[in-house]
C-alpha positions as CSV (number, residue, x, y, z in Angstrom):
1,M,-1.4,-116.8,104.4
2,S,0.3,-116.4,107.8
3,M,3.8,-117.9,108.6
4,T,5.9,-118.0,111.6
5,F,9.6,-117.8,111.1
6,V,12.5,-119.3,113.1
7,Q,15.8,-117.6,113.8
8,K,18.9,-118.9,112.3
9,G,20.6,-121.5,114.5
10,T,17.5,-122.1,116.7
11,R,17.3,-125.7,117.6
12,T,15.1,-127.5,120.1
13,S,16.7,-128.5,123.3
14,A,15.2,-130.0,126.4
15,S,15.3,-127.8,129.4
16,Q,17.7,-129.7,131.7
17,V,20.8,-129.7,133.9
18,R,23.2,-132.7,133.7
19,I,25.9,-133.5,136.2
20,S,28.5,-135.8,134.7
21,T,30.0,-138.6,136.7
22,N,33.3,-138.7,134.7
23,A,33.9,-135.0,134.2
24,K,32.5,-133.8,137.5
25,V,30.9,-130.9,135.6
26,M,27.4,-129.4,135.7
27,Y,26.0,-128.8,132.2
28,F,23.2,-126.3,131.5
29,S,21.3,-127.0,128.3
30,S,20.4,-124.2,125.8
31,G,16.8,-125.1,126.4
32,F,17.3,-124.5,130.2
33,F,18.7,-121.0,129.5
34,R,15.9,-120.2,126.9
35,K,13.1,-121.4,129.2
36,H,14.4,-119.5,132.3
37,E,15.4,-116.4,130.2
38,T,19.0,-116.6,131.2
39,S,22.0,-116.0,129.0
40,K,25.8,-115.6,129.2
41,V,25.3,-111.9,129.8
42,D,23.6,-112.3,133.1
43,A,24.9,-115.7,134.1
44,K,28.7,-115.3,133.9
45,Y,29.1,-117.1,137.3
46,A,27.3,-119.6,139.4
47,R,27.1,-120.0,143.1
48,L,26.3,-123.5,144.3
49,G,24.9,-124.7,147.5
50,Y,23.9,-128.1,149.1
51,D,21.1,-128.9,151.6
52,K,22.3,-131.7,153.7
53,E,18.7,-132.6,155.0
54,T,17.1,-133.0,151.6
55,G,20.2,-133.6,149.4
56,N,19.1,-130.9,147.0
57,I,21.4,-128.6,145.2
58,G,21.0,-124.8,144.9
59,V,22.2,-122.7,141.9
60,E,22.3,-119.0,141.6
61,F,23.5,-117.2,138.5
62,L,25.5,-114.0,138.9
63,Q,26.8,-111.3,136.6
64,E,29.8,-110.5,138.9
65,N,32.0,-112.8,141.1
66,K,31.8,-110.8,144.4
67,K,34.3,-112.1,147.0
68,E,35.4,-114.7,144.5
69,K,33.0,-117.3,145.9
70,A,31.3,-118.1,142.7
71,L,32.4,-120.6,139.8
72,I,33.0,-119.4,136.3
73,I,30.4,-120.7,133.6
74,A,32.1,-121.8,130.5
75,Y,30.2,-121.2,127.2
76,P,30.9,-122.6,123.8
77,N,31.4,-120.1,120.9
78,N,27.7,-119.9,120.3
79,G,27.0,-119.2,124.0
80,S,23.8,-121.1,123.9
81,S,24.7,-123.6,126.7
82,G,27.1,-123.6,129.6
83,S,29.0,-125.6,132.2
84,C,30.8,-125.3,135.4
85,S,32.9,-127.6,137.7
86,I,31.3,-129.2,140.7
87,R,34.5,-130.4,142.3
88,A,34.2,-127.7,145.0
89,I,30.7,-128.8,146.1
90,L,31.9,-132.4,146.3
91,S,34.9,-131.6,148.5
92,V,33.1,-129.1,150.8
93,F,30.2,-131.3,151.6
94,G,32.1,-134.6,151.4
95,L,29.8,-135.9,148.7
96,H,30.4,-138.7,146.3
97,I,29.6,-137.9,142.7
98,S,27.0,-140.7,142.5
99,E,24.9,-138.9,145.0
100,I,24.2,-136.0,142.7
101,A,25.1,-137.1,139.1
102,G,22.4,-137.5,136.5
103,I,20.0,-135.6,134.4
104,Y,17.7,-133.1,136.1
105,G,14.7,-132.5,133.8
106,E,11.9,-129.9,134.2
107,D,10.3,-132.0,137.0
108,A,13.5,-131.9,139.0
109,I,14.2,-128.2,138.5
110,K,12.5,-125.5,140.6
111,A,13.0,-121.9,139.5
112,N,12.8,-118.6,141.4
113,V,13.3,-120.4,144.7
114,P,14.2,-118.0,147.6
115,I,17.3,-119.3,149.3
116,T,18.4,-117.6,152.5
117,G,21.3,-115.3,151.7
118,W,20.8,-115.5,148.0
119,T,18.7,-113.5,145.5
120,E,15.2,-114.7,144.7
121,K,16.3,-116.1,141.4
122,G,17.8,-119.3,142.7
123,F,17.2,-122.7,141.2
124,L,16.7,-125.8,143.1
125,L,17.8,-129.2,141.7
126,I,15.8,-131.9,143.3
127,T,18.1,-135.0,143.5
128,S,15.4,-137.4,144.2
129,K,13.7,-136.6,140.8
130,R,16.8,-136.8,138.7
131,K,17.5,-139.6,136.2
132,K,20.6,-141.3,137.4
133,E,23.5,-141.8,135.0
134,M,24.2,-145.4,133.8
135,K,27.6,-146.6,134.6
136,S,29.8,-147.0,131.5
137,S,31.8,-150.2,131.2
138,Q,35.5,-149.4,130.7
């Protein structure tokens, strides 16, 4: 009989990126990091960009924060998912959070996109394919 074993703590998680309206934070799921073979070792920082023509968001993970132009990615103790603030991208490009907030599933994420001036390991979040957040009643 042949068996496949799972590692302790391994859970399924959809590969997605979520931008929260209330917290103004970008969350990377553990499924996203697993699928794209990225971890907190090689993704300590994130550089964000915005294409005014398409409305898409560029993300590049970095090990070092050269010239202090990248954002720190915060990880929980288990280090399987991560998050970073997006307030800077909102203010620099004059965006309203509703223009980019939502859930970016696999169909809205393009990996290994060459972005001018970045490495070839950039990710593109396609805003037109995101699932918009439902407004909460307060």
